[in-house]
N, C-alpha and C positions, 0 to 999 in steps of 0.2 A: 444263369439262364436269363434271357432278355424278357422284358415285361410282356410283350405280345405272347410269347410262348407260355409264360406263367399264367396269363389270363386264360388262354385257350385250354391249358391243362386243367385249371380249376373248374372252369365252366363245363367242360366235357365230362369231368368226373362227377359233378354235382347234379347235372341234368341229363335226362335221356334225350340226347341231341340228335335230330334228324339232319340239321344243317347248322354249321357255325362258321362264320367268317369274321375275322377281327383285323382291322386295318389301323395302322399307326398313322394318325393324321396330324401329328405334332408339327410337321414341316409346314403346315398351313397356318400356323400360329406364331406369335412373336416369342419364340423360345429359342434357346441355343441349339445349334445344329446337333443332330444325334439324340435329341430329347425323346423320351418315351412318356409323354404326359397326357396326350389327347388321343382317344381311340374311338373308332366306330365299330359297334358290335351288332351283327345280324345273327340272331339265334332263333332256330325253329325247334320247338319241342312241344309235345303234347302235355308236358308238365304244366304248360300255361293254360290248358283248357279250363274254361269256367272262371278264370281269374281276370279281374280288371287290369288295365294297363299299369296302374300304380302298384298293384300287388305283384305283377310280373317284374317290374323294375326293382321293387324292394327285395324280391327273391334274388335277383342278380346281384344287387348291391351287397346283400348279406354274405354272398359267397366270396366277393372280392373286396371286402371291407379293409383287409390288411393293405392291399394295393392302393386303395383310395386314400388311406392315411399315410402312405409311404411313397408318394411321387406321382400317382395318376391324378391328374387334375380334372379330367372330363371324360365321360363315357357317353357317346351318342348311341342310345339303345333302340334297337328295332327288334321286338320280340313277337313271334307268331306261333300259332299252332300249325300243324302240318296242313290242315284244311285251309287256313288263312293264307299260308304261303302258296299253296296251289292256286287259290283265287287271285293272288297277286302275280301269277305266272313266274314265281321264283325271283322276284325283284323287290328291293327295298329302296326307299328314297336316299339320295345322296345327302351328305351333311351340307348345311349352308356355309357360305364363306365366313371366315372369321371377321368379326366386326370390331375387334379391338386390337390394340398393340401395334398397329402400323403395317399389317400385312393385308 
């Protein structure tokens, strides 16, 4: 199973997800072709209600800890409640360009 599917499966199982999108952004970084090390995660769940941003991110990191120690170098996390997602008109910011490694 590729890493993107593995992340999707774990997060969709651990949270009551209204929206989940995961993009492999490894190609934007100075890594070998075909790498699965940098991901952008947009997740909408009312499980985040009442939680600060840091607590949301810790909850996500806790679910994917194995992946973070086994090849995933970076997760760009965008975590929202359903109301926050609606206020944003269903959009999350794009990841900034890579600043290191020559790309």
